[in-house]
ZAMARGU-4260 file (C-alpha; in steps of 0.2 Angstrom, whole numbers, plus 5000, padded with zeros to 4 digits):
<rodrens>
0) 5429/5053/5609 | 5446/5058/5607 | 5453/5076/5606 | 5459/5073/5588 | 5441/5068/5582
5) 5433/5083/5590 | 5445/5096/5583 | 5443/5090/5566 | 5425/5094/5566 | 5427/5112/5573
10) 5431/5129/5566 | 5436/5142/5579 | 5430/5159/5576 | 5437/5174/5586 | 5424/5187/5587
15) 5432/5204/5585 | 5418/5213/5576 | 5412/5225/5589 | 5413/5244/5592 | 5421/5243/5609
20) 5412/5259/5615 | 5419/5257/5633 | 5437/5256/5627 | 5435/5273/5618 | 5432/5264/5601
25) 5449/5255/5602 | 5449/5238/5592 | 5450/5227/5607 | 5458/5212/5597 | 5472/5223/5592
30) 5476/5231/5609 | 5493/5226/5615 | 5495/5216/5630 | 5513/5211/5636 | 5519/5219/5620
35) 5508/5208/5608 | 5490/5211/5601 | 5477/5202/5612 | 5471/5192/5598 | 5488/5184/5596
40) 5486/5177/5614 | 5469/5170/5609 | 5475/5162/5593 | 5490/5154/5602 | 5478/5146/5614
45) 5464/5141/5602 | 5475/5134/5588 | 5478/5117/5596 | 5459/5115/5600 | 5451/5117/5582
50) 5454/5112/5564 | 5456/5129/5558 | 5452/5147/5563 | 5442/5162/5556 | 5443/5180/5563
55) 5427/5190/5562 | 5431/5208/5560 | 5422/5223/5553 | 5437/5236/5553 | 5456/5236/5553
60) 5454/5221/5541 | 5472/5222/5534 | 5479/5222/5552 | 5469/5206/5556 | 5474/5198/5539
65) 5492/5200/5545 | 5489/5185/5557 | 5488/5174/5542 | 5470/5168/5545 | 5455/5171/5535
70) 5446/5187/5540 | 5427/5187/5538 | 5415/5202/5541 | 5397/5203/5545 | 5385/5203/5531
75) 5381/5221/5535 | 5397/5226/5543 | 5392/5245/5545 | 5378/5240/5557 | 5389/5231/5570
80) 5375/5219/5573 | 5383/5209/5588 | 5391/5192/5590 | 5377/5183/5582 | 5381/5191/5565
85) 5399/5186/5567 | 5394/5168/5571 | 5383/5167/5556 | 5397/5174/5545 | 5408/5160/5552
90) 5395/5147/5549 | 5393/5152/5531 | 5412/5153/5528 | 5417/5136/5535 | 5415/5118/5530
95) 5416/5110/5548 | 5401/5103/5558 | 5403/5115/5572 | 5410/5133/5576 | 5418/5137/5592
100) 5416/5155/5596 | 5427/5165/5608 | 5428/5184/5611 | 5443/5194/5606 | 5444/5201/5623
105) 5445/5185/5634 | 5463/5181/5634 | 5462/5166/5646 | 5455/5151/5636 | 5455/5134/5645
110) 5466/5122/5636 | 5452/5109/5635 | 5438/5122/5630 | 5434/5113/5614 | 5435/5096/5621
115) 5423/5099/5636 | 5410/5108/5626 | 5410/5095/5613 | 5409/5081/5626 | 5394/5090/5634
120) 5385/5093/5618 | 5387/5075/5612 | 5382/5068/5629 | 5365/5077/5627 | 5363/5077/5608
125) 5362/5096/5609 | 5363/5109/5595 | 5373/5122/5606 | 5384/5120/5621 | 5388/5136/5631
130) 5401/5140/5644 | 5394/5143/5662 | 5407/5150/5674 | 5398/5145/5690 | 5388/5161/5691
135) 5381/5164/5674 | 5381/5159/5656 | 5395/5166/5645 | 5386/5166/5629 | 5400/5170/5617
140) 5410/5155/5622 | 5399/5143/5613 | 5400/5127/5602 | 5387/5128/5589 | 5381/5116/5575
145) 5384/5125/5558 | 5368/5117/5551 | 5359/5130/5562 | 5365/5144/5549 | 5348/5146/5541
150) 5339/5147/5558 | 5351/5161/5563 | 5349/5170/5547 | 5330/5171/5549 | 5332/5177/5567
155) 5343/5191/5562 | 5333/5195/5546 | 5318/5197/5559 | 5328/5211/5567 | 5332/5201/5583
160) 5349/5202/5591 | 5348/5194/5608 | 5360/5179/5609 | 5350/5171/5623 | 5334/5172/5613
165) 5341/5163/5599 | 5349/5149/5610 | 5332/5146/5617 | 5325/5141/5600 | 5337/5126/5600
170) 5343/5112/5611 | 5356/5121/5621 | 5366/5114/5636 | 5378/5122/5648 | 5396/5116/5651
175) 5402/5119/5669 | 5418/5129/5669 | 5417/5134/5687 | 5434/5126/5690 | 5442/5140/5679
180) 5441/5157/5688 | 5449/5165/5673 | 5437/5161/5659 | 5425/5175/5662 | 5439/5188/5663
185) 5437/5200/5648 | 5443/5218/5644 | 5430/5231/5642 | 5438/5246/5650 | 5455/5254/5651
190) 5455/5250/5669 | 5452/5231/5666 | 5466/5232/5653 | 5478/5238/5667 | 5472/5224/5679
195) 5475/5211/5665 | 5493/5217/5662 | 5496/5216/5680 | 5489/5198/5681 | 5499/5192/5666
200) 5515/5199/5673 | 5512/5189/5689 | 5508/5173/5680 | 5523/5161/5680 | 5528/5155/5663
205) 5524/5137/5659
</rodrens>
């Protein structure tokens, strides 16, 4: 497998459809970090790893459209049904074999995220491959076969929302990212945002 072959099969989806209660309702993808929206950092890191990108958002749609990628909302955007709803919308909207989901508040994507997930999924002939940071599974960092859309639709129609439970219905494998201490860093509170800005300011430019 080469990186090129893997990326042509994968659509990246940035999950920005939540309420962000712990951030006082601020839209986390649009929070400015180092003078640019956080989603901009994620787009720049995700673009080389996938064939195309979708943004899943349920508010501030025009602002998200300004990044020049398709913006898709949940089927019932008013309910804010969690990451699975965003994943389903992406599966329905793309024509790739897989989606690679990442959160809008995790600004440190490994440069080989797509490749490592695809390699592990293929090696085990799995349906889903999820990041494990060495301590726990990070369920919204996931490579998922788009052919599972009907299964996910049924799961959500039944009123289920727990991402781990849906993963358990399919052959799911974990990819070890314990070598990357930043992958699990995300922004849920104003205090974490301050810490992130400090960390970015101390990171030398490449």
